[in-house]
N, CA, C and O atoms as a DFTB+ gen file, in Angstrom:
364 C
 N C O
     1  1       0.822      -1.179       0.000
     2  2       0.000       0.000       0.000
     3  2       0.867       1.245       0.000
     4  3       0.514       2.256      -0.607
     5  1       1.996       1.171       0.677
     6  2       2.881       2.329       0.720
     7  2       3.383       2.709      -0.671
     8  3       3.523       3.893      -0.979
     9  1       3.654       1.707      -1.512
    10  2       4.180       1.976      -2.846
    11  2       3.206       2.780      -3.690
    12  3       3.618       3.464      -4.626
    13  1       1.930       2.707      -3.375
    14  2       0.908       3.420      -4.134
    15  2       0.382       4.649      -3.402
    16  3      -0.550       5.300      -3.876
    17  1       0.962       4.968      -2.268
    18  2       0.549       6.141      -1.519
    19  2      -0.789       5.980      -0.813
    20  3      -1.454       6.971      -0.512
    21  1      -1.186       4.748      -0.548
    22  2      -2.443       4.486       0.154
    23  2      -2.190       4.456       1.648
    24  3      -1.222       3.852       2.108
    25  1      -3.045       5.094       2.392
    26  2      -2.897       5.154       3.840
    27  2      -4.165       4.617       4.497
    28  3      -5.254       5.131       4.243
    29  1      -4.039       3.588       5.339
    30  2      -5.228       3.054       6.011
    31  2      -5.767       4.040       7.040
    32  3      -5.007       4.767       7.681
    33  1      -7.084       4.054       7.189
    34  2      -7.683       4.920       8.201
    35  2      -7.673       4.241       9.561
    36  3      -7.797       4.903      10.592
    37  1      -7.528       2.932       9.564
    38  2      -7.473       2.188      10.827
    39  2      -6.636       0.931      10.623
    40  3      -6.732       0.267       9.591
    41  1      -5.828       0.621      11.603
    42  2      -5.039      -0.621      11.605
    43  2      -5.389      -1.389      12.861
    44  3      -5.534      -0.813      13.940
    45  1      -5.522      -2.687      12.711
    46  2      -5.785      -3.546      13.862
    47  2      -4.619      -4.504      13.984
    48  3      -4.280      -5.197      13.025
    49  1      -4.013      -4.549      15.135
    50  2      -2.860      -5.409      15.378
    51  2      -3.223      -6.867      15.149
    52  3      -4.327      -7.297      15.486
    53  1      -2.301      -7.626      14.581
    54  2      -2.529      -9.052      14.344
    55  2      -2.712      -9.811      15.648
    56  3      -3.286     -10.900      15.652
    57  1      -2.234      -9.256      16.751
    58  2      -2.389      -9.942      18.040
    59  2      -3.831      -9.844      18.558
    60  3      -4.235     -10.617      19.426
    61  1      -4.601      -8.889      18.021
    62  2      -6.010      -8.778      18.409
    63  2      -6.802      -9.712      17.507
    64  3      -6.906      -9.473      16.304
    65  1      -7.347     -10.751      18.065
    66  2      -8.072     -11.746      17.297
    67  2      -9.522     -11.310      17.102
    68  3     -10.278     -11.190      18.067
    69  1      -9.900     -11.075      15.858
    70  2     -11.267     -10.707      15.540
    71  2     -12.043     -11.982      15.252
    72  3     -11.599     -12.817      14.465
    73  1     -13.185     -12.135      15.879
    74  2     -13.937     -13.379      15.771
    75  2     -15.247     -13.182      15.032
    76  3     -15.440     -12.168      14.363
    77  1     -16.144     -14.146      15.149
    78  2     -17.368     -14.188      14.356
    79  2     -18.194     -12.911      14.476
    80  3     -18.666     -12.402      13.460
    81  1     -18.384     -12.383      15.665
    82  2     -19.195     -11.173      15.829
    83  2     -18.532      -9.966      15.172
    84  3     -19.214      -9.103      14.618
    85  1     -17.199      -9.908      15.234
    86  2     -16.479      -8.827      14.549
    87  2     -16.673      -8.954      13.037
    88  3     -16.928      -7.966      12.348
    89  1     -16.550     -10.176      12.533
    90  2     -16.737     -10.431      11.102
    91  2     -18.175     -10.096      10.692
    92  3     -18.404      -9.583       9.597
    93  1     -19.125     -10.381      11.554
    94  2     -20.540     -10.076      11.284
    95  2     -20.735      -8.558      11.103
    96  3     -21.462      -8.133      10.205
    97  1     -20.098      -7.753      11.941
    98  2     -20.201      -6.295      11.831
    99  2     -19.567      -5.794      10.527
   100  3     -20.104      -4.903       9.870
   101  1     -18.436      -6.369      10.170
   102  2     -17.770      -5.973       8.928
   103  2     -18.640      -6.332       7.733
   104  3     -18.796      -5.530       6.813
   105  1     -19.204      -7.529       7.744
   106  2     -20.060      -7.967       6.649
   107  2     -21.303      -7.092       6.532
   108  3     -21.731      -6.772       5.422
   109  1     -21.883      -6.705       7.653
   110  2     -23.087      -5.869       7.642
   111  2     -22.808      -4.494       7.036
   112  3     -23.717      -3.864       6.496
   113  1     -21.571      -4.026       7.118
   114  2     -21.202      -2.713       6.582
   115  2     -20.712      -2.796       5.136
   116  3     -20.294      -1.788       4.567
   117  1     -20.762      -3.988       4.541
   118  2     -20.231      -4.193       3.195
   119  2     -21.343      -4.544       2.215
   120  3     -22.239      -5.326       2.533
   121  1     -21.281      -3.961       1.027
   122  2     -22.232      -4.351      -0.006
   123  2     -21.601      -5.329      -0.985
   124  3     -22.303      -6.025      -1.719
   125  1     -20.266      -5.380      -0.994
   126  2     -19.537      -6.315      -1.855
   127  2     -18.420      -6.934      -1.026
   128  3     -17.736      -6.248      -0.267
   129  1     -18.249      -8.239      -1.184
   130  2     -17.208      -8.965      -0.461
   131  2     -16.415      -9.793      -1.465
   132  3     -16.987     -10.521      -2.276
   133  1     -15.102      -9.673      -1.401
   134  2     -14.226     -10.488      -2.234
   135  2     -13.366     -11.314      -1.292
   136  3     -12.611     -10.766      -0.490
   137  1     -13.480     -12.632      -1.389
   138  2     -12.751     -13.532      -0.499
   139  2     -11.814     -14.397      -1.332
   140  3     -12.243     -15.099      -2.248
   141  1     -10.534     -14.335      -0.999
   142  2      -9.526     -15.157      -1.665
   143  2      -9.107     -16.271      -0.718
   144  3      -8.690     -16.029       0.414
   145  1      -9.229     -17.496      -1.212
   146  2      -8.757     -18.674      -0.474
   147  2      -7.976     -19.519      -1.459
   148  3      -8.543     -20.149      -2.352
   149  1      -6.657     -19.521      -1.279
   150  2      -5.821     -20.225      -2.251
   151  2      -5.989     -19.585      -3.621
   152  3      -5.881     -18.365      -3.750
   153  1      -6.247     -20.378      -4.630
   154  2      -6.446     -19.850      -5.985
   155  2      -7.897     -19.462      -6.250
   156  3      -8.199     -18.840      -7.268
   157  1      -8.797     -19.830      -5.335
   158  2     -10.222     -19.556      -5.513
   159  2     -10.538     -18.123      -5.069
   160  3     -10.037     -17.642      -4.052
   161  1     -11.374     -17.464      -5.853
   162  2     -11.776     -16.097      -5.554
   163  2     -13.297     -16.031      -5.596
   164  3     -13.912     -16.348      -6.614
   165  1     -13.900     -15.619      -4.484
   166  2     -15.349     -15.437      -4.405
   167  2     -15.639     -13.951      -4.390
   168  3     -15.189     -13.242      -3.490
   169  1     -16.380     -13.470      -5.369
   170  2     -16.761     -12.066      -5.464
   171  2     -18.279     -12.018      -5.301
   172  3     -19.019     -12.436      -6.192
   173  1     -18.732     -11.509      -4.167
   174  2     -20.142     -11.583      -3.799
   175  2     -20.740     -10.208      -3.562
   176  3     -20.140      -9.368      -2.891
   177  1     -21.908      -9.985      -4.109
   178  2     -22.691      -8.781      -3.823
   179  2     -23.601      -9.148      -2.650
   180  3     -24.491      -9.985      -2.800
   181  1     -23.391      -8.539      -1.499
   182  2     -24.149      -8.912      -0.304
   183  2     -25.225      -7.901       0.054
   184  3     -26.185      -8.242       0.745
   185  1     -25.085      -6.688      -0.394
   186  2     -26.057      -5.651      -0.053
   187  2     -26.152      -5.395       1.440
   188  3     -27.166      -4.886       1.918
   189  1     -25.109      -5.742       2.183
   190  2     -25.104      -5.524       3.628
   191  2     -25.838      -6.591       4.416
   192  3     -25.983      -6.475       5.633
   193  1     -26.306      -7.640       3.729
   194  2     -27.003      -8.724       4.429
   195  2     -25.983      -9.704       4.985
   196  3     -25.012     -10.056       4.315
   197  1     -26.212     -10.136       6.205
   198  2     -25.302     -11.071       6.862
   199  2     -25.804     -12.484       6.624
   200  3     -26.824     -12.896       7.177
   201  1     -25.085     -13.210       5.806
   202  2     -25.414     -14.586       5.473
   203  2     -24.365     -15.487       6.132
   204  3     -23.167     -15.231       6.012
   205  1     -24.809     -16.536       6.826
   206  2     -23.863     -17.404       7.535
   207  2     -22.857     -18.062       6.599
   208  3     -21.705     -18.263       6.982
   209  1     -23.269     -18.402       5.376
   210  2     -22.335     -19.019       4.424
   211  2     -21.219     -18.047       4.050
   212  3     -20.059     -18.447       3.941
   213  1     -21.562     -16.779       3.854
   214  2     -20.549     -15.767       3.543
   215  2     -19.701     -15.497       4.777
   216  3     -18.485     -15.337       4.677
   217  1     -20.327     -15.447       5.910
   218  2     -19.608     -15.226       7.157
   219  2     -18.563     -16.312       7.379
   220  3     -17.458     -16.034       7.847
   221  1     -18.913     -17.543       7.045
   222  2     -17.967     -18.657       7.190
   223  2     -16.737     -18.475       6.303
   224  3     -15.649     -18.932       6.653
   225  1     -16.903     -17.804       5.147
   226  2     -15.757     -17.535       4.271
   227  2     -14.775     -16.563       4.919
   228  3     -13.577     -16.603       4.636
   229  1     -15.283     -15.691       5.790
   230  2     -14.448     -14.700       6.481
   231  2     -13.524     -15.336       7.503
   232  3     -12.464     -14.788       7.805
   233  1     -13.909     -16.478       8.036
   234  2     -13.230     -17.057       9.191
   235  2     -12.279     -18.182       8.794
   236  3     -12.565     -18.977       7.897
   237  1     -11.147     -18.227       9.483
   238  2     -10.201     -19.305       9.277
   239  2     -10.572     -20.509      10.129
   240  3     -11.611     -20.515      10.789
   241  1      -9.734     -21.511      10.111
   242  2     -10.005     -22.744      10.847
   243  2     -10.028     -22.535      12.361
   244  3     -10.593     -23.353      13.087
   245  1      -9.426     -21.460      12.838
   246  2      -9.414     -21.167      14.276
   247  2     -10.672     -20.416      14.721
   248  3     -10.902     -20.231      15.916
   249  1     -11.485     -19.987      13.749
   250  2     -12.671     -19.209      14.075
   251  2     -12.412     -17.715      14.118
   252  3     -13.307     -16.934      14.443
   253  1     -11.195     -17.315      13.793
   254  2     -10.836     -15.898      13.759
   255  2     -10.928     -15.367      12.341
   256  3     -10.834     -16.126      11.377
   257  1     -11.114     -14.049      12.216
   258  2     -11.166     -13.393      10.919
   259  2      -9.857     -13.651      10.185
   260  3      -8.773     -13.505      10.751
   261  1      -9.971     -14.034       8.922
   262  2      -8.784     -14.321       8.120
   263  2      -8.057     -13.015       7.793
   264  3      -8.667     -11.954       7.667
   265  1      -6.769     -13.127       7.665
   266  2      -5.946     -11.959       7.353
   267  2      -5.272     -12.176       6.007
   268  3      -5.031     -13.319       5.616
   269  1      -4.974     -11.131       5.314
   270  2      -5.326      -9.752       5.611
   271  2      -6.781      -9.468       5.247
   272  3      -7.356     -10.129       4.382
   273  1      -7.355      -8.500       5.900
   274  2      -8.704      -8.034       5.599
   275  2      -8.658      -6.518       5.448
   276  3      -8.110      -5.812       6.295
   277  1      -9.239      -6.032       4.361
   278  2      -9.243      -4.598       4.081
   279  2     -10.652      -4.196       3.652
   280  3     -11.300      -4.896       2.875
   281  1     -11.110      -3.069       4.167
   282  2     -12.384      -2.523       3.713
   283  2     -12.095      -1.216       2.989
   284  3     -11.487      -0.301       3.545
   285  1     -12.540      -1.145       1.745
   286  2     -12.385       0.062       0.924
   287  2     -13.780       0.518       0.541
   288  3     -14.403      -0.055      -0.353
   289  1     -14.267       1.538       1.210
   290  2     -15.645       1.969       0.984
   291  2     -16.594       0.882       1.449
   292  3     -16.547       0.463       2.605
   293  1     -17.456       0.424       0.554
   294  2     -18.422      -0.640       0.882
   295  2     -17.938      -2.014       0.412
   296  3     -18.695      -2.984       0.457
   297  1     -16.680      -2.105      -0.039
   298  2     -16.115      -3.377      -0.489
   299  2     -15.133      -3.884       0.550
   300  3     -14.276      -3.138       1.024
   301  1     -15.262      -5.167       0.907
   302  2     -14.344      -5.784       1.847
   303  2     -13.575      -6.885       1.135
   304  3     -14.157      -7.733       0.458
   305  1     -12.261      -6.859       1.298
   306  2     -11.374      -7.876       0.746
   307  2     -10.864      -8.736       1.894
   308  3     -10.345      -8.220       2.884
   309  1     -11.014     -10.048       1.756
   310  2     -10.545     -10.979       2.785
   311  2      -9.586     -11.955       2.122
   312  3      -9.909     -12.549       1.093
   313  1      -8.403     -12.121       2.713
   314  2      -7.374     -12.948       2.084
   315  2      -6.687     -12.119       1.011
   316  3      -7.148     -11.028       0.675
   317  1      -5.601     -12.625       0.479
   318  2      -4.847     -11.834      -0.487
   319  2      -4.931     -12.419      -1.882
   320  3      -4.664     -13.602      -2.095
   321  1      -5.305     -11.572      -2.826
   322  2      -5.264     -11.859      -4.252
   323  2      -4.820     -10.558      -4.906
   324  3      -5.545      -9.564      -4.877
   325  1      -3.636     -10.567      -5.492
   326  2      -3.044      -9.329      -6.004
   327  2      -3.943      -8.629      -7.020
   328  3      -4.092      -7.408      -6.974
   329  1      -4.540      -9.383      -7.930
   330  2      -5.397      -8.764      -8.944
   331  2      -6.624      -8.104      -8.317
   332  3      -6.982      -6.982      -8.676
   333  1      -7.268      -8.805      -7.380
   334  2      -8.461      -8.250      -6.720
   335  2      -8.102      -7.001      -5.935
   336  3      -8.812      -5.997      -5.995
   337  1      -7.002      -7.061      -5.203
   338  2      -6.591      -5.904      -4.411
   339  2      -6.299      -4.711      -5.318
   340  3      -6.711      -3.589      -5.025
   341  1      -5.592      -4.953      -6.416
   342  2      -5.270      -3.869      -7.353
   343  2      -6.542      -3.277      -7.945
   344  3      -6.680      -2.056      -8.024
   345  1      -7.477      -4.139      -8.366
   346  2      -8.719      -3.662      -8.966
   347  2      -9.509      -2.773      -8.008
   348  3     -10.052      -1.747      -8.419
   349  1      -9.574      -3.157      -6.749
   350  2     -10.388      -2.416      -5.774
   351  2      -9.649      -1.203      -5.234
   352  3     -10.209      -0.108      -5.193
   353  1      -8.406      -1.381      -4.822
   354  2      -7.692      -0.311      -4.144
   355  2      -7.121       0.752      -5.065
   356  3      -6.901       1.888      -4.645
   357  1      -6.878       0.388      -6.326
   358  2      -6.272       1.352      -7.238
   359  2      -7.274       1.894      -8.258
   360  3      -6.899       2.613      -9.185
   361  1      -8.544       1.546      -8.081
   362  2      -9.579       2.007      -9.028
   363  2      -9.888       3.472      -8.817
   364  3     -10.730       4.032      -9.519
């Protein structure tokens, strides 16, 4: 993000474990969610609705929010996919 001059408005330390209720709040504030898991990319229009299946995509095997997670406007990116991040953050 630094290379492109992007500055986050909020940073959450990796030591702070965000769990299901935290993920639920993030999902409720998002109209679009892009989740990268391995090579698979899920691009979902949620309209701010909290769906348990989508919520499960947010969480890792430990039940904590997967990292990295970034919210840009009403779009939330979970997991890393360079193309998705570039499309959303540099648009």
